[in-house]
C-alpha positions, -999 to 999 in steps of 0.1 A, spaced: 116 -214 -406 113 -206 -369 112 -174 -349 120 -169 -313 124 -144 -285 128 -111 -304 95 -118 -322 78 -128 -290 88 -95 -274 85 -70 -302 52 -52 -304 52 -57 -342 67 -92 -341 35 -109 -355 32 -82 -381 67 -88 -394 61 -126 -396 28 -120 -415 47 -97 -440 74 -124 -444 47 -149 -453 26 -126 -475 54 -107 -493 82 -133 -495 64 -166 -491 85 -174 -460 64 -191 -433 79 -189 -398 66 -207 -367 68 -185 -336 81 -209 -310 71 -205 -273 101 -203 -249 95 -238 -235 99 -252 -270 130 -232 -276 143 -247 -243 136 -282 -257 155 -275 -289 184 -262 -269 184 -294 -247 183 -317 -277 211 -298 -294 233 -299 -263 225 -336 -260 237 -342 -295 271 -324 -291 281 -334 -255 312 -354 -250 298 -389 -247 329 -402 -230 327 -376 -203 290 -381 -199 294 -418 -194 318 -412 -165 294 -391 -145 260 -397 -130 251 -360 -132 223 -348 -153 229 -328 -185 216 -292 -183 216 -272 -215 222 -235 -217 211 -216 -248 214 -178 -248 204 -155 -276 196 -119 -282 165 -116 -261 163 -147 -238 181 -176 -224 170 -211 -215 183 -238 -192 167 -272 -196 171 -307 -183 152 -340 -180 151 -366 -152 169 -391 -176 193 -379 -203 178 -385 -237 142 -382 -227 125 -353 -246 97 -348 -221 89 -337 -195 115 -310 -194 124 -289 -164 132 -254 -176 145 -220 -164 134 -194 -189 154 -162 -185 140 -130 -201 175 -117 -207 197 -120 -237 227 -103 -254 208 -74 -269 186 -69 -238 217 -68 -216 234 -43 -240 204 -20 -240 201 -22 -202 237 -12 -198 232 18 -221 201 28 -201 221 26 -168 249 47 -183 224 72 -195 208 74 -161 242 79 -147 247 110 -168 262 96 -200 251 115 -231 240 83 -249 209 72 -267 198 36 -259 201 20 -293 214 -15 -298 241 -2 -321 255 22 -296 289 18 -279 290 15 -241 328 11 -238 347 17 -216 322 4 -192 341 4 -159 340 -20 -130 314 1 -110 290 0 -139 296 -37 -143 284 -42 -107 253 -21 -113 244 -40 -144 249 -74 -127 228 -62 -97 201 -51 -121 200 -85 -138 199 -103 -104 170 -80 -93 150 -90 -124 159 -127 -122 146 -125 -85 113 -112 -97 90 -142 -92 64 -128 -115 89 -130 -144 110 -159 -132 92 -184 -109 109 -192 -77 102 -229 -82 124 -230 -113 151 -210 -96 152 -232 -66 151 -264 -87 182 -254 -107 201 -241 -77 197 -275 -61 210 -292 -93 241 -271 -92 246 -274 -55 231 -252 -28 236 -249 9 210 -276 14 224 -299 -13 261 -289 -16 271 -315 -41 263 -306 -77 242 -332 -95 242 -315 -129 266 -307 -157 259 -275 -176 266 -274 -214 263 -241 -233 256 -240 -270 257 -211 -295 272 -197 -326 304 -176 -333 289 -144 -319 272 -160 -288 279 -150 -253 295 -184 -247 319 -181 -276 332 -148 -264 335 -163 -229 356 -191 -244 378 -167 -263 384 -145 -232 391 -174 -209 409 -196 -234 387 -225 -222 359 -245 -238 355 -267 -207 352 -262 -170 346 -224 -173 341 -210 -138 326 -178 -126 360 -168 -115 373 -173 -150 346 -150 -164 352 -124 -138 389 -122 -147 379 -115 -183 355 -88 -172 382 -71 -151 406 -73 -180 383 -56 -205 359 -34 -185 382 -3 -186 391 -6 -223 376 12 -253 360 -8 -281 391 -3 -303 414 -15 -275 391 -46 -269 392 -54 -306 429 -51 -308 433 -73 -277 409 -99 -290 426 -102 -323 461 -100 -308 466 -113 -273 439 -140 -268 445 -176 -277 435 -181 -313 420 -205 -314 416 -216 -277 421 -253 -269 392 -273 -283 379 -248 -307 374 -250 -344 407 -239 -360 388 -223 -389 367 -202 -367 374 -165 -366 379 -145 -334 349 -127 -319 340 -98 -342 318 -77 -320 340 -61 -293 314 -34 -287 291 -59 -269 318 -80 -252 312 -67 -216 274 -71 -217 278 -107 -228 304 -116 -202 283 -99 -175 252 -119 -185 271 -152 -184 288 -143 -151 256 -131 -134 235 -161 -144 262 -184 -131 264 -166 -98 226 -163 -95 220 -200 -100 251 -212 -82 267 -227 -114 302 -240 -105 313 -243 -141 301 -251 -177 313 -265 -209 307 -250 -244 303 -264 -279 300 -241 -308 268 -248 -328 247 -230 -353 221 -222 -327 195 -250 -323 196 -261 -359 206 -297 -350 174 -301 -330 153 -281 -354 160 -305 -383 151 -334 -361 117 -321 -353 93 -333 -379 67 -306 -371 93 -279 -378 105 -294 -410 77 -279 -432 91 -274 -467 77 -280 -502 91 -313 -515 91 -332 -547 74 -366 -545 101 -391 -550 99 -424 -568 86 -453 -547 112 -464 -521 135 -434 -527 139 -406 -501 133 -371 -514 163 -348 -513 149 -329 -482 139 -361 -464 174 -376 -471 190 -345 -458 169 -345 -426 177 -382 -421 214 -376 -425 214 -347 -401 195 -367 -375 220 -395 -377 250 -372 -375 235 -353 -346 227 -386 -328 191 -376 -323 
């Protein structure tokens, strides 16, 4: 098993992992953020539209966003695992949600700042404050090196290099920020900052019940290109923080648009990494793959890794 950002940030993260090992026999590797970025890149590489990729000279940039961090990653040549260029963001869905609650509390709202609390309706003014706060932190070069910021801005097209040379591909599960963005915009490809902002404007003044009713009633279900068996987004309470995070990162780095493919996190890449595939296995007969080795081989082939 693997552990990521929330265990890196939590003061008792190592203790929890130790207890999982000692009490339940579950051994978790705590991944550094650069390794998480690598897994995100390999997962995006495995699910991208090969036909579209073949028709463009632009570089693939992966975008993986979870509860406590996000990672953008690319290579000089698609398909090379190393060296990676990364932008490691110290913001995720839960972090953004808690920050919104803290801003509301500072503004006089009688709210505790617990991840389960309801911030809705948020309001457009508070959306602006939240976005400004994220930008302020992303601009902090002690937390987010300027070299990485500038490198990715150039890839997406800056005033010095106006033509974008990268294509951004988001990956994530059914409750990811990208999935809710796809549901709100009705698009899985070519999602622009303007598309996301329209969704923010639509939902920022609604209560959680109203957001839920709209999500289950009015939005495309499923949007074009989505899995028809996938259920609509089930967490309307945190819709606005997720949309604001996506919008703000796009604006901060100058991202013109991105595509999204629903995945189960980085599992495609995780199963392809031999050092992460540490499970007890039965020694097979000579020349026969063990069940776990056979499964790993099948997944690698299916994922094109």
